N, C-alpha and C positions, 0 to 999 in steps of 0.2 A: 196306078202302080201298086203292086200287091204287098210289098214289104218295105218298111222304112230302111233306108241306108243309115247305119249308125255312125260310121266314120268315113271321112274322105281325107286322104293325105297325099301331099306331094313330097317325096323324099328327094333331097338333093343337097349339093354342096354350096349352093349360093351362086352358081355360075349363071350367065345370061339365059341359057336353055332351061335351067331349073326354074328360074324366076318367071320365065315366059309360060312354062307349063302351069305354074301356080296361078298366074293371072288368068290364063285361059280357062282353067278348071273352075276358078272362082266365078268367072263370067258364065260358064256353062251351068253351074249350080243355080245361079240366079235366074237364068233364062228358063230353066226347067222347073223352077219353083220348088226346088228341094229345100228342106228345112235344115239340112246339115251344113255346118261350117267346114271350110277347107283348112286343114292344118298344114303348115309348112315345116317339115322336119329336116333340120340340118345337122342334128347330132349324129356324128359318124358311128358312134357305138350302137345307137338304136337302129341305124340303117344296116349295119353289119349283122346285128342280132336277128334281123328279119331275113338274112340270107341274101341281101341285095349286094351285088358286086359292081353294078353300073347304074349311074343316075343320068337323068331324072327318072323317077318311077311314080306312077299314079297308083295308089292303093285304095281300095274300097273295103271297108270292114276288115282292115289289116291284111287284105289279100292283094298282092300286086296284080293289076289288070293291064298295065301298059308300061313298057320300058322304052326310054329314048325320047328325044325331043319331037315335038309336033307343033305346027301352026294351024292345025285343022280342028277348030272348035266342034265341028259336027262329029268328028271321030270321038272326041271326048264325051260329047252328049250321048252318042250311041253306046259307048262303054258303060256310062252311068245308068242309062235306061236298061240295058241288058242285065247288068249286075243287080239292079233293083228288082227286075222281074224274076230273076233266077234265084234270088235269096229265098231261103226256105227255113222253116222251123219244124218241118215234119220229118219223121224218120222213114226209112225204107224207100220203096219204089215210088211213093207219091212225091218225092223230092225231085224237082226239075233239074237241079244242079248236080245231083249225084253225091252230095256230101254226107248223106246218111243222117242229116239233122245236126251236123256240127258247125254249120256256118251261121 
């Protein structure tokens, strides 16, 4: 994987769907061998400050990558791997994700 994921967070209210996403994400991180810990954010002010209006949300490097519940750990793994490969630190056209070096 080309770049290290700095933060992984599940944002939620503490409902069963949010807790399940947190558990699956934690398991996916372990299975992928990622060094990042998964944070579980329940502070509604932080969630709203990120512009999140529906939970649960999986966020990587403070960017929402999935909204809604899932029982599919493979989907979570795919999102983590894609985000990891698309993260960049280069500006301009060399950036795979099109962020211009801001991610």
